N, CA, C and O atoms as a GROMACS GRO file, in nm:
protein
  372
    1MET      N    1  -1.350  -2.549   0.051
    1MET     CA    2  -1.220  -2.460   0.110
    1MET      C    3  -1.368  -2.322   0.072
    1MET      O    4  -1.413  -2.312  -0.042
    2ASN      N    5  -1.408  -2.255   0.160
    2ASN     CA    6  -1.439  -2.161   0.121
    2ASN      C    7  -1.361  -2.018   0.128
    2ASN      O    8  -1.335  -1.972   0.239
    3ALA      N    9  -1.327  -1.951   0.015
    3ALA     CA   10  -1.261  -1.886  -0.001
    3ALA      C   11  -1.199  -1.729   0.048
    3ALA      O   12  -1.094  -1.665   0.045
    4ASN      N   13  -1.400  -1.712   0.113
    4ASN     CA   14  -1.440  -1.647   0.165
    4ASN      C   15  -1.375  -1.629   0.346
    4ASN      O   16  -1.373  -1.516   0.394
    5ALA      N   17  -1.327  -1.748   0.430
    5ALA     CA   18  -1.321  -1.847   0.558
    5ALA      C   19  -1.152  -1.841   0.545
    5ALA      O   20  -1.088  -1.871   0.646
    6VAL      N   21  -1.056  -1.792   0.382
    6VAL     CA   22  -0.946  -1.799   0.432
    6VAL      C   23  -0.912  -1.638   0.372
    6VAL      O   24  -0.810  -1.603   0.431
    7LEU      N   25  -0.939  -1.574   0.317
    7LEU     CA   26  -0.905  -1.454   0.258
    7LEU      C   27  -0.981  -1.336   0.303
    7LEU      O   28  -1.102  -1.342   0.284
    8LYS      N   29  -0.936  -1.233   0.355
    8LYS     CA   30  -1.038  -1.130   0.380
    8LYS      C   31  -0.981  -0.968   0.242
    8LYS      O   32  -1.053  -0.987   0.144
    9LEU      N   33  -0.954  -0.931   0.234
    9LEU     CA   34  -0.849  -0.844   0.138
    9LEU      C   35  -0.738  -0.895   0.030
    9LEU      O   36  -0.655  -0.978   0.064
   10ALA      N   37  -0.741  -0.839  -0.107
   10ALA     CA   38  -0.646  -0.790  -0.186
   10ALA      C   39  -0.535  -0.658  -0.068
   10ALA      O   40  -0.575  -0.550  -0.112
   11ARG      N   41  -0.428  -0.624   0.044
   11ARG     CA   42  -0.363  -0.525   0.031
   11ARG      C   43  -0.305  -0.448  -0.104
   11ARG      O   44  -0.228  -0.510  -0.177
   12MET      N   45  -0.339  -0.334  -0.129
   12MET     CA   46  -0.340  -0.225  -0.279
   12MET      C   47  -0.218  -0.160  -0.228
   12MET      O   48  -0.252  -0.068  -0.153
   13THR      N   49  -0.075  -0.171  -0.240
   13THR     CA   50  -0.003  -0.057  -0.151
   13THR      C   51   0.090  -0.048  -0.317
   13THR      O   52   0.080  -0.142  -0.396
   14GLU      N   53   0.176   0.078  -0.350
   14GLU     CA   54   0.245   0.054  -0.394
   14GLU      C   55   0.388  -0.063  -0.415
   14GLU      O   56   0.430  -0.117  -0.517
   15LYS      N   57   0.409  -0.067  -0.351
   15LYS     CA   58   0.458  -0.229  -0.319
   15LYS      C   59   0.472  -0.344  -0.347
   15LYS      O   60   0.572  -0.413  -0.367
   16SER      N   61   0.299  -0.376  -0.350
   16SER     CA   62   0.257  -0.472  -0.377
   16SER      C   63   0.197  -0.438  -0.513
   16SER      O   64   0.116  -0.529  -0.533
   17SER      N   65   0.194  -0.349  -0.626
   17SER     CA   66   0.168  -0.340  -0.695
   17SER      C   67   0.287  -0.362  -0.770
   17SER      O   68   0.285  -0.418  -0.879
   18LYS      N   69   0.397  -0.317  -0.713
   18LYS     CA   70   0.510  -0.334  -0.762
   18LYS      C   71   0.603  -0.504  -0.799
   18LYS      O   72   0.681  -0.572  -0.865
   19GLN      N   73   0.526  -0.489  -0.708
   19GLN     CA   74   0.512  -0.676  -0.732
   19GLN      C   75   0.458  -0.819  -0.798
   19GLN      O   76   0.507  -0.927  -0.833
   20SER      N   77   0.316  -0.750  -0.792
   20SER     CA   78   0.254  -0.822  -0.848
   20SER      C   79   0.306  -0.790  -1.039
   20SER      O   80   0.334  -0.876  -1.122
   21ALA      N   81   0.304  -0.589  -1.064
   21ALA     CA   82   0.372  -0.607  -1.218
   21ALA      C   83   0.499  -0.671  -1.262
   21ALA      O   84   0.501  -0.712  -1.378
   22GLU      N   85   0.645  -0.691  -1.158
   22GLU     CA   86   0.695  -0.691  -1.186
   22GLU      C   87   0.753  -0.900  -1.164
   22GLU      O   88   0.818  -0.959  -1.251
   23LEU      N   89   0.714  -0.952  -1.055
   23LEU     CA   90   0.716  -1.077  -0.959
   23LEU      C   91   0.618  -1.169  -0.989
   23LEU      O   92   0.644  -1.281  -1.032
   24GLY      N   93   0.504  -1.126  -0.970
   24GLY     CA   94   0.361  -1.189  -1.018
   24GLY      C   95   0.452  -1.253  -0.905
   24GLY      O   96   0.548  -1.329  -0.890
   25GLN      N   97   0.353  -1.168  -0.828
   25GLN     CA   98   0.337  -1.148  -0.602
   25GLN      C   99   0.239  -1.139  -0.603
   25GLN      O  100   0.197  -1.082  -0.704
   26TYR      N  101   0.141  -1.180  -0.507
   26TYR     CA  102   0.053  -1.097  -0.485
   26TYR      C  103  -0.010  -1.072  -0.344
   26TYR      O  104  -0.027  -1.178  -0.284
   27THR      N  105  -0.058  -0.936  -0.260
   27THR     CA  106  -0.079  -0.945  -0.088
   27THR      C  107  -0.183  -0.925  -0.076
   27THR      O  108  -0.248  -0.832  -0.123
   28PHE      N  109  -0.245  -1.082   0.047
   28PHE     CA  110  -0.337  -1.078   0.032
   28PHE      C  111  -0.305  -1.014   0.206
   28PHE      O  112  -0.196  -0.966   0.235
   29GLU      N  113  -0.474  -1.028   0.354
   29GLU     CA  114  -0.434  -1.055   0.442
   29GLU      C  115  -0.523  -1.137   0.485
   29GLU      O  116  -0.638  -1.099   0.463
   30VAL      N  117  -0.511  -1.248   0.546
   30VAL     CA  118  -0.537  -1.332   0.602
   30VAL      C  119  -0.621  -1.364   0.757
   30VAL      O  120  -0.634  -1.282   0.849
   31TYR      N  121  -0.674  -1.510   0.754
   31TYR     CA  122  -0.751  -1.490   0.924
   31TYR      C  123  -0.582  -1.548   0.940
   31TYR      O  124  -0.512  -1.612   0.861
   32PRO      N  125  -0.548  -1.490   1.098
   32PRO     CA  126  -0.470  -1.557   1.215
   32PRO      C  127  -0.462  -1.673   1.151
   32PRO      O  128  -0.368  -1.701   1.076
   33ASP      N  129  -0.587  -1.768   1.182
   33ASP     CA  130  -0.562  -1.949   1.187
   33ASP      C  131  -0.579  -2.006   1.021
   33ASP      O  132  -0.646  -2.106   0.992
   34THR      N  133  -0.512  -1.930   0.929
   34THR     CA  134  -0.528  -2.045   0.831
   34THR      C  135  -0.350  -2.009   0.742
   34THR      O  136  -0.306  -1.901   0.702
   35THR      N  137  -0.266  -2.189   0.735
   35THR     CA  138  -0.136  -2.213   0.668
   35THR      C  139  -0.162  -2.190   0.557
   35THR      O  140  -0.266  -2.172   0.495
   36LYS      N  141   0.006  -2.191   0.520
   36LYS     CA  142   0.013  -2.214   0.357
   36LYS      C  143  -0.070  -2.268   0.268
   36LYS      O  144  -0.149  -2.204   0.198
   37HIS      N  145  -0.055  -2.398   0.267
   37HIS     CA  146  -0.200  -2.476   0.192
   37HIS      C  147  -0.291  -2.430   0.192
   37HIS      O  148  -0.333  -2.431   0.076
   38SER      N  149  -0.410  -2.348   0.308
   38SER     CA  150  -0.501  -2.327   0.310
   38SER      C  151  -0.517  -2.208   0.165
   38SER      O  152  -0.575  -2.180   0.060
   39ILE      N  153  -0.437  -2.182   0.238
   39ILE     CA  154  -0.393  -2.007   0.123
   39ILE      C  155  -0.369  -2.056  -0.013
   39ILE      O  156  -0.473  -2.095  -0.066
   40ALA      N  157  -0.254  -2.066  -0.093
   40ALA     CA  158  -0.227  -2.185  -0.134
   40ALA      C  159  -0.372  -2.270  -0.262
   40ALA      O  160  -0.355  -2.297  -0.380
   41GLU      N  161  -0.487  -2.288  -0.188
   41GLU     CA  162  -0.569  -2.360  -0.259
   41GLU      C  163  -0.685  -2.293  -0.287
   41GLU      O  164  -0.754  -2.350  -0.372
   42ALA      N  165  -0.735  -2.176  -0.237
   42ALA     CA  166  -0.838  -2.044  -0.146
   42ALA      C  167  -0.794  -1.990  -0.261
   42ALA      O  168  -0.886  -1.965  -0.339
   43VAL      N  169  -0.661  -1.957  -0.307
   43VAL     CA  170  -0.649  -1.814  -0.455
   43VAL      C  171  -0.655  -1.938  -0.559
   43VAL      O  172  -0.727  -1.914  -0.656
   44GLU      N  173  -0.608  -2.036  -0.560
   44GLU     CA  174  -0.615  -2.122  -0.669
   44GLU      C  175  -0.778  -2.121  -0.733
   44GLU      O  176  -0.801  -2.069  -0.842
   45LYS      N  177  -0.916  -2.204  -0.628
   45LYS     CA  178  -0.968  -2.199  -0.648
   45LYS      C  179  -1.053  -2.048  -0.713
   45LYS      O  180  -1.106  -2.040  -0.824
   46ALA      N  181  -1.047  -1.964  -0.632
   46ALA     CA  182  -1.102  -1.858  -0.631
   46ALA      C  183  -1.081  -1.748  -0.749
   46ALA      O  184  -1.165  -1.661  -0.772
   47PHE      N  185  -0.954  -1.762  -0.826
   47PHE     CA  186  -0.845  -1.686  -0.904
   47PHE      C  187  -0.858  -1.808  -1.001
   47PHE      O  188  -0.886  -1.756  -1.110
   48GLY      N  189  -0.855  -1.888  -1.011
   48GLY     CA  190  -0.802  -2.043  -1.128
   48GLY      C  191  -0.677  -1.987  -1.139
   48GLY      O  192  -0.688  -1.909  -1.234
   49VAL      N  193  -0.598  -1.983  -1.109
   49VAL     CA  194  -0.424  -1.976  -1.115
   49VAL      C  195  -0.344  -2.042  -1.089
   49VAL      O  196  -0.407  -2.121  -1.018
   50THR      N  197  -0.236  -2.081  -1.090
   50THR     CA  198  -0.161  -2.171  -1.002
   50THR      C  199  -0.040  -2.091  -0.888
   50THR      O  200  -0.023  -1.970  -0.900
   51VAL      N  201   0.040  -2.171  -0.779
   51VAL     CA  202  -0.010  -2.088  -0.672
   51VAL      C  203   0.106  -2.180  -0.686
   51VAL      O  204   0.090  -2.300  -0.705
   52ARG      N  205   0.277  -2.096  -0.670
   52ARG     CA  206   0.371  -2.160  -0.661
   52ARG      C  207   0.488  -2.144  -0.537
   52ARG      O  208   0.596  -2.197  -0.507
   53ARG      N  209   0.417  -2.057  -0.493
   53ARG     CA  210   0.477  -2.054  -0.351
   53ARG      C  211   0.379  -1.915  -0.197
   53ARG      O  212   0.309  -1.819  -0.226
   54VAL      N  213   0.395  -1.936  -0.132
   54VAL     CA  214   0.327  -1.861  -0.028
   54VAL      C  215   0.333  -1.854   0.061
   54VAL      O  216   0.284  -1.942   0.132
   55ASN      N  217   0.404  -1.730   0.124
   55ASN     CA  218   0.489  -1.627   0.239
   55ASN      C  219   0.409  -1.577   0.343
   55ASN      O  220   0.335  -1.486   0.306
   56ILE      N  221   0.394  -1.623   0.515
   56ILE     CA  222   0.349  -1.589   0.471
   56ILE      C  223   0.376  -1.475   0.641
   56ILE      O  224   0.435  -1.539   0.728
   57GLN      N  225   0.338  -1.326   0.684
   57GLN     CA  226   0.437  -1.225   0.801
   57GLN      C  227   0.242  -1.181   0.902
   57GLN      O  228   0.127  -1.138   0.895
   58ASN      N  229   0.376  -1.253   0.999
   58ASN     CA  230   0.257  -1.218   1.132
   58ASN      C  231   0.242  -1.041   1.178
   58ASN      O  232   0.332  -0.966   1.140
   59TYR      N  233   0.178  -1.010   1.223
   59TYR     CA  234   0.256  -0.833   1.236
   59TYR      C  235   0.120  -0.804   1.365
   59TYR      O  236   0.002  -0.836   1.353
   60ARG      N  237   0.172  -0.747   1.460
   60ARG     CA  238   0.078  -0.670   1.578
   60ARG      C  239   0.087  -0.590   1.555
   60ARG      O  240   0.174  -0.552   1.476
   61GLY      N  241  -0.006  -0.509   1.617
   61GLY     CA  242  -0.145  -0.411   1.625
   61GLY      C  243  -0.025  -0.304   1.666
   61GLY      O  244   0.073  -0.332   1.735
   62LYS      N  245  -0.050  -0.199   1.619
   62LYS     CA  246   0.063  -0.095   1.617
   62LYS      C  247  -0.016   0.002   1.842
   62LYS      O  248  -0.122  -0.032   1.895
   63ASN      N  249   0.086   0.110   1.903
   63ASN     CA  250   0.088   0.102   2.012
   63ASN      C  251  -0.016   0.240   1.977
   63ASN      O  252   0.040   0.311   1.893
   64LYS      N  253  -0.111   0.278   2.006
   64LYS     CA  254  -0.123   0.415   1.952
   64LYS      C  255  -0.220   0.468   2.113
   64LYS      O  256  -0.258   0.394   2.204
   65ARG      N  257  -0.237   0.616   2.100
   65ARG     CA  258  -0.296   0.703   2.199
   65ARG      C  259  -0.415   0.785   2.219
   65ARG      O  260  -0.390   0.904   2.202
   66THR      N  261  -0.515   0.765   2.246
   66THR     CA  262  -0.569   0.816   2.217
   66THR      C  263  -0.590   0.968   2.267
   66THR      O  264  -0.497   1.010   2.335
   67ARG      N  265  -0.735   1.087   2.234
   67ARG     CA  266  -0.770   1.164   2.295
   67ARG      C  267  -0.710   1.168   2.450
   67ARG      O  268  -0.624   1.242   2.497
   68ALA      N  269  -0.781   1.070   2.506
   68ALA     CA  270  -0.777   1.154   2.634
   68ALA      C  271  -0.653   1.117   2.707
   68ALA      O  272  -0.644   1.146   2.826
   69GLY      N  273  -0.546   1.048   2.639
   69GLY     CA  274  -0.435   1.016   2.617
   69GLY      C  275  -0.366   0.847   2.705
   69GLY      O  276  -0.246   0.839   2.731
   70ARG      N  277  -0.461   0.730   2.737
   70ARG     CA  278  -0.476   0.632   2.761
   70ARG      C  279  -0.437   0.580   2.606
   70ARG      O  280  -0.434   0.661   2.513
   71TYR      N  281  -0.404   0.426   2.585
   71TYR     CA  282  -0.308   0.357   2.534
   71TYR      C  283  -0.395   0.240   2.492
   71TYR      O  284  -0.460   0.171   2.570
   72VAL      N  285  -0.389   0.218   2.309
   72VAL     CA  286  -0.467   0.123   2.300
   72VAL      C  287  -0.414   0.044   2.222
   72VAL      O  288  -0.294   0.069   2.207
   73GLN      N  289  -0.452  -0.044   2.164
   73GLN     CA  290  -0.345  -0.154   2.099
   73GLN      C  291  -0.437  -0.119   1.996
   73GLN      O  292  -0.545  -0.060   2.001
   74GLY      N  293  -0.344  -0.186   1.864
   74GLY     CA  294  -0.436  -0.205   1.721
   74GLY      C  295  -0.449  -0.395   1.663
   74GLY      O  296  -0.389  -0.501   1.682
   75SER      N  297  -0.523  -0.364   1.614
   75SER     CA  298  -0.575  -0.496   1.547
   75SER      C  299  -0.441  -0.587   1.517
   75SER      O  300  -0.380  -0.552   1.416
   76ASP      N  301  -0.375  -0.719   1.600
   76ASP     CA  302  -0.266  -0.836   1.464
   76ASP      C  303  -0.374  -0.848   1.365
   76ASP      O  304  -0.497  -0.839   1.365
   77TYR      N  305  -0.290  -0.871   1.289
   77TYR     CA  306  -0.308  -0.925   1.091
   77TYR      C  307  -0.225  -1.018   1.067
   77TYR      O  308  -0.119  -1.035   1.126
   78LYS      N  309  -0.292  -1.119   0.929
   78LYS     CA  310  -0.158  -1.216   0.890
   78LYS      C  311  -0.153  -1.189   0.711
   78LYS      O  312  -0.230  -1.232   0.625
   79LYS      N  313  -0.033  -1.104   0.700
   79LYS     CA  314  -0.035  -1.088   0.542
   79LYS      C  315   0.014  -1.197   0.486
   79LYS      O  316   0.054  -1.267   0.579
   80ALA      N  317   0.037  -1.264   0.359
   80ALA     CA  318   0.057  -1.321   0.289
   80ALA      C  319   0.059  -1.271   0.169
   80ALA      O  320  -0.013  -1.185   0.118
   81ILE      N  321   0.184  -1.357   0.110
   81ILE     CA  322   0.293  -1.296   0.017
   81ILE      C  323   0.274  -1.434  -0.089
   81ILE      O  324   0.345  -1.525  -0.046
   82VAL      N  325   0.196  -1.476  -0.220
   82VAL     CA  326   0.182  -1.516  -0.254
   82VAL      C  327   0.211  -1.503  -0.453
   82VAL      O  328   0.163  -1.438  -0.546
   83THR      N  329   0.298  -1.590  -0.437
   83THR     CA  330   0.374  -1.608  -0.606
   83THR      C  331   0.308  -1.696  -0.672
   83THR      O  332   0.291  -1.804  -0.614
   84LEU      N  333   0.259  -1.682  -0.788
   84LEU     CA  334   0.215  -1.725  -0.927
   84LEU      C  335   0.336  -1.792  -1.008
   84LEU      O  336   0.459  -1.782  -1.011
   85LYS      N  337   0.252  -1.855  -1.062
   85LYS     CA  338   0.352  -1.964  -1.200
   85LYS      C  339   0.408  -1.810  -1.374
   85LYS      O  340   0.346  -1.742  -1.457
   86THR      N  341   0.452  -1.818  -1.362
   86THR     CA  342   0.496  -1.770  -1.522
   86THR      C  343   0.383  -1.742  -1.561
   86THR      O  344   0.311  -1.842  -1.557
   87GLY      N  345   0.321  -1.633  -1.606
   87GLY     CA  346   0.250  -1.605  -1.702
   87GLY      C  347   0.101  -1.583  -1.640
   87GLY      O  348   0.018  -1.503  -1.683
   88ASP      N  349   0.085  -1.664  -1.539
   88ASP     CA  350  -0.090  -1.634  -1.398
   88ASP      C  351  -0.049  -1.471  -1.400
   88ASP      O  352   0.048  -1.395  -1.409
   89LYS      N  353  -0.208  -1.472  -1.384
   89LYS     CA  354  -0.165  -1.287  -1.348
   89LYS      C  355  -0.364  -1.308  -1.256
   89LYS      O  356  -0.457  -1.386  -1.276
   90ILE      N  357  -0.349  -1.226  -1.188
   90ILE     CA  358  -0.503  -1.163  -1.087
   90ILE      C  359  -0.535  -1.091  -1.161
   90ILE      O  360  -0.440  -1.051  -1.229
   91GLU      N  361  -0.716  -1.008  -1.210
   91GLU     CA  362  -0.725  -0.878  -1.202
   91GLU      C  363  -0.789  -0.827  -1.106
   91GLU      O  364  -0.903  -0.872  -1.092
   92LEU      N  365  -0.748  -0.728  -1.015
   92LEU     CA  366  -0.781  -0.691  -0.883
   92LEU      C  367  -0.918  -0.604  -0.839
   92LEU      O  368  -1.000  -0.590  -0.748
   93ILE      N  369  -0.869  -0.542  -1.009
   93ILE     CA  370  -0.955  -0.407  -1.034
   93ILE      C  371  -1.076  -0.404  -1.141
   93ILE      O  372  -1.140  -0.301  -1.159
   0.00000   0.00000   0.00000
């Protein structure tokens, strides 16, 4: 299992920073066809940590208007929130 085939990028927002500091949860954007088991396996191999739980959320792309007045839709994406074993940590920066 290649981690690059599962994980797109780590989402760094204020909320995800607070979750990682207080709860040991890290947020990743993943490919739409991935499962919880494949995400857990990829994170464990890539960062050498123990995954306790994976939550997945699917998001639809937002509707936007162009300068010409036409409506276009942004791309859909899938977000995974990974909870690690107490004491484990991922250094993203």
